[in-house]
C-alpha positions in Angstrom: -29.9 124.5 73.0 -31.8 121.5 73.1 -31.0 118.9 75.2 -30.0 116.6 72.4 -27.5 119.2 71.0 -26.3 119.4 74.4 -25.9 116.0 75.2 -23.6 115.3 72.1 -21.4 118.6 72.8 -21.2 117.3 76.0 -19.9 113.9 74.6 -17.6 115.7 72.2 -16.1 117.4 75.3 -15.7 114.3 76.8 -14.0 112.6 74.0 -11.6 115.3 73.7 -10.5 115.4 77.5 -9.8 111.8 77.1 -7.7 112.0 74.1 -5.7 114.6 75.7 -5.4 112.7 79.3 -4.2 109.7 76.9 -1.4 112.0 75.1 -0.6 113.4 78.2 0.4 110.4 80.0 2.3 108.9 77.1 4.4 111.5 76.3 4.9 112.6 79.9 6.2 108.5 80.9 8.3 108.1 77.6 9.9 111.2 77.1 10.1 112.9 80.6 9.2 109.9 82.8 6.2 112.0 84.5 3.0 110.6 83.4 0.9 112.5 86.1 2.1 115.7 85.7 1.6 115.4 82.1 -1.9 114.3 82.6 -3.0 117.2 85.1 -1.1 119.7 82.0 -3.7 117.7 79.2 -6.5 118.3 81.9 -5.8 122.2 81.8 -5.3 122.0 77.9 -8.9 120.2 77.5 -10.9 122.8 79.4 -9.0 125.8 77.7 -9.8 124.1 74.4 -13.4 123.2 75.6 -13.9 127.2 76.3 -12.7 128.6 73.5 -14.5 125.9 71.4 -17.7 126.6 72.7 -18.0 130.4 73.3 -15.5 131.6 70.2 -15.9 128.5 67.6 -17.8 131.3 64.8 -14.4 132.9 64.8 -12.2 129.9 64.6 -14.5 128.0 61.6 -14.4 131.6 60.2 -10.3 131.2 60.4 -10.2 127.7 59.5 -12.5 127.6 56.3 -10.5 131.4 55.1 -13.8 133.1 55.2 -13.4 137.1 55.3 -16.9 138.9 56.5 -18.0 141.7 54.1 -19.9 144.8 53.7 -23.2 144.7 51.4 -21.4 146.9 49.0 -19.0 144.4 48.0 -21.5 141.8 47.2 -25.1 143.0 47.1 -26.5 140.1 45.1 -25.3 137.9 48.0 -26.7 140.0 50.7 -30.0 140.4 49.2 -30.2 136.6 49.2 -29.5 136.0 52.6 -31.8 138.7 53.8 -34.8 138.0 52.1 -34.0 134.1 53.7 -33.8 135.9 57.2 -36.6 138.1 56.5 -38.9 134.8 55.8 -37.2 132.8 58.5 -38.4 136.2 61.0 -34.5 136.0 62.6 -32.1 138.9 62.3 -29.9 139.6 59.2 -26.8 137.0 59.4 -23.5 138.5 58.9 -22.0 137.3 55.7 -18.7 136.2 54.6 -16.7 135.0 51.7 -14.4 132.4 50.8 -11.9 133.1 47.7 -12.7 129.7 46.1 -13.6 128.6 41.9 -15.9 125.6 44.0 -19.3 126.9 44.4 -20.6 125.9 48.4 -21.9 127.9 51.3 -21.8 127.0 55.3 -23.1 128.7 58.1 -22.0 129.4 61.6 -22.4 131.2 64.9 -24.0 130.5 68.1 -27.7 130.6 66.9 -30.2 132.9 65.0 -28.7 136.1 67.1 -25.3 135.7 66.6 -24.9 133.8 63.0 -22.8 134.5 59.8 -24.0 132.8 56.6 -20.4 132.0 54.6 -20.8 131.8 50.5 -17.6 130.9 48.1 -16.6 133.8 45.6 -17.7 131.6 42.4 -20.9 130.6 43.9 -22.8 133.7 41.8 -21.4 132.2 38.8 -22.9 128.8 39.0 -26.4 129.7 40.7 -29.5 131.9 39.5 -31.0 133.3 42.2 -33.6 131.4 42.7 -31.2 128.2 43.2 -29.2 130.9 45.8 -31.6 131.5 47.7 -32.7 127.8 48.4 -29.1 127.3 49.4 -29.2 130.0 51.8 -32.3 128.5 53.1 -30.7 125.4 54.0 -27.9 127.1 55.8 -30.8 129.1 57.6 -32.4 125.8 58.4 -28.8 125.0 60.5 -29.2 128.8 62.2 -33.0 128.1 63.0 -32.4 124.9 64.5 -29.2 125.5 66.2 -27.2 122.9 64.6 -24.6 125.3 63.5 -23.4 125.6 67.0 -22.8 121.9 67.3 -21.5 122.1 64.1 -19.0 124.8 64.3 -17.7 123.3 67.8 -17.1 119.7 66.4 -15.3 121.4 63.5 -12.8 123.5 66.1 -12.5 120.2 68.2 -11.4 118.6 64.7 -9.0 121.0 63.9 -7.8 120.7 67.6 -7.2 117.0 67.9 -5.9 117.3 64.3 -3.3 120.1 65.5 -2.3 117.5 68.4 -2.1 114.8 66.2 0.5 116.6 63.5 2.7 117.8 66.6 2.8 114.4 68.2 4.0 112.8 64.8 6.8 115.3 64.6 8.1 114.4 67.7 8.1 110.8 66.0 10.4 111.8 63.0 12.7 114.2 64.7 13.1 111.1 68.0 13.8 112.5 71.2 12.8 110.6 74.5 13.6 108.3 76.9 14.7 105.5 74.4 15.0 103.0 77.4 11.4 102.6 78.2 10.3 99.8 76.8 7.3 99.9 74.2 7.2 103.7 74.7 7.5 104.5 71.0 4.7 101.9 70.1 2.3 103.8 72.6 3.2 107.1 71.1 2.4 105.9 67.6 -0.9 104.2 69.1 -1.5 108.1 70.6 -0.7 109.3 67.3 -3.3 107.2 65.8 -5.9 107.6 68.5 -5.2 111.7 67.9 -7.2 111.4 64.3 -9.8 108.5 65.4 -11.1 110.9 68.0 -11.4 114.0 64.9 -13.1 111.1 63.3 -15.7 111.0 66.1 -15.8 114.5 66.7 -16.9 115.0 63.0 -19.5 111.8 63.7 -21.2 114.2 66.4 -22.9 115.9 63.8 -26.1 113.6 62.4 -26.8 113.5 58.7 -30.6 114.0 59.8 -29.5 117.5 60.6 -28.7 118.1 56.7 -31.8 116.1 55.9 -33.5 118.7 58.4 -31.7 121.6 56.7 -32.9 120.6 53.4 -36.6 120.6 54.2 -36.4 123.9 56.0 -34.9 125.5 53.0 -36.9 123.8 50.5 -40.2 124.8 52.2 -39.2 128.6 53.7 -38.4 129.2 49.7 -41.0 126.8 48.4 -38.6 125.9 46.0 -37.4 122.3 46.4 -36.6 122.3 43.0 -34.1 125.1 43.1 -32.3 123.4 46.2 -32.0 120.1 44.0 -30.7 122.1 41.1 -28.2 123.8 43.4 -27.4 120.7 45.0 -26.4 118.8 41.3 -24.3 122.1 40.6 -22.5 122.2 43.3 -21.6 118.5 43.7 -20.8 118.4 40.2 -17.6 120.8 40.7 -16.6 119.4 44.2 -16.0 116.2 42.2 -14.0 117.8 39.5 -12.5 120.5 41.5 -12.2 119.6 45.1 -10.8 122.7 47.6 -8.2 119.7 48.6 -6.8 120.4 45.0 -6.4 123.6 45.4 -3.8 126.2 46.6 -2.6 126.1 50.2 -4.7 129.0 51.5 -7.8 126.4 51.3 -10.1 125.6 54.0 -9.4 123.2 56.7 -10.7 120.0 56.0 -12.0 120.1 59.5 -14.2 121.9 58.5 -16.0 119.6 55.8 -18.8 119.0 57.9 -20.2 122.3 57.8 -20.7 123.0 54.1 -23.7 122.6 51.7 -21.6 119.8 50.2 -18.4 117.7 51.0 -15.9 120.2 49.7 -13.1 117.5 50.0 -13.9 115.4 47.4 -11.0 113.2 46.5 -9.7 112.3 50.1 -10.2 109.0 50.8 -10.9 109.4 54.4 -13.2 112.5 54.2 -15.2 110.7 52.1 -15.2 107.2 54.4 -16.9 109.6 57.6 -18.4 112.3 55.4 -21.4 113.2 57.6 -23.1 114.3 54.9 -25.9 112.1 53.4 -25.5 110.9 49.3 -26.8 113.6 46.6 -29.0 110.9 45.7 -30.5 110.1 48.7 -31.1 113.9 48.8 -32.6 114.5 45.6 -35.2 111.6 46.3 -36.4 113.3 49.9 -36.5 117.0 47.9 -38.7 115.8 45.4 -41.0 113.9 48.0 -41.5 117.3 50.1 -42.1 118.6 46.2 -44.9 116.2 46.1 -46.4 116.8 49.9 -46.0 120.8 48.4 -48.2 120.0 44.9 -44.9 121.6 44.1 -42.7 120.2 40.6 -39.4 118.8 41.1 -37.6 117.6 37.9 
């Protein structure tokens, strides 16, 4: 793991710990009149979440995204694309997962080249041709090779945990309770509820947009097909605009996974868009066209 990724991850764990300590103090003081005990409990909870998010983030991300690990017989074309690209990148064959969704998209998770999972939605083969699919897989393999996948998986896991804590705090306000005689208690609890999703935003922003550009470049050069990636991004983006995952049934992936996908699948959510880690499609296309010119490959 590079020093940059290590520093980012340390910062994310610190942000989570600090937020939980704030929540623990406020809840302990307002509801029970014992902030110190609850700060201690918050520290224990933070340590547990940090440990689990680092060692088991890939499994948690698969759950959050509603992905299912499949065998080659279940989708030979997708396996073939992943295998071809993995061989070009000289890495072990990743596991392959499927997310049941009418929106074409893809992401990768895991802790690095030796423990990676490449996932795609069930509709991606109906939207992309084989060259475009390989270009998308090349982008995801780029994240694996550069180990961005560990950082993004941990960030998504922490974002999900913080959002869940925010929901619990919100329910505590709706259903009342606590020591009402403590002046300012309720406003402090509301402040805590505001801070929690803000913390989730910081977690998402722990992933650099430059990582997406780097993965685009890696995938384009690895497959020698920047035009295929441009076409794939345009098709996926168009589908995300007209049919975002957020409008799909209740078993849709968690918004906390937004930063993992090659294209943000949660279009239509103002907050997700505002803090999206994805560069704009126009900027990505322009960079890929520049890469094509450097490779002497025509990109329409």
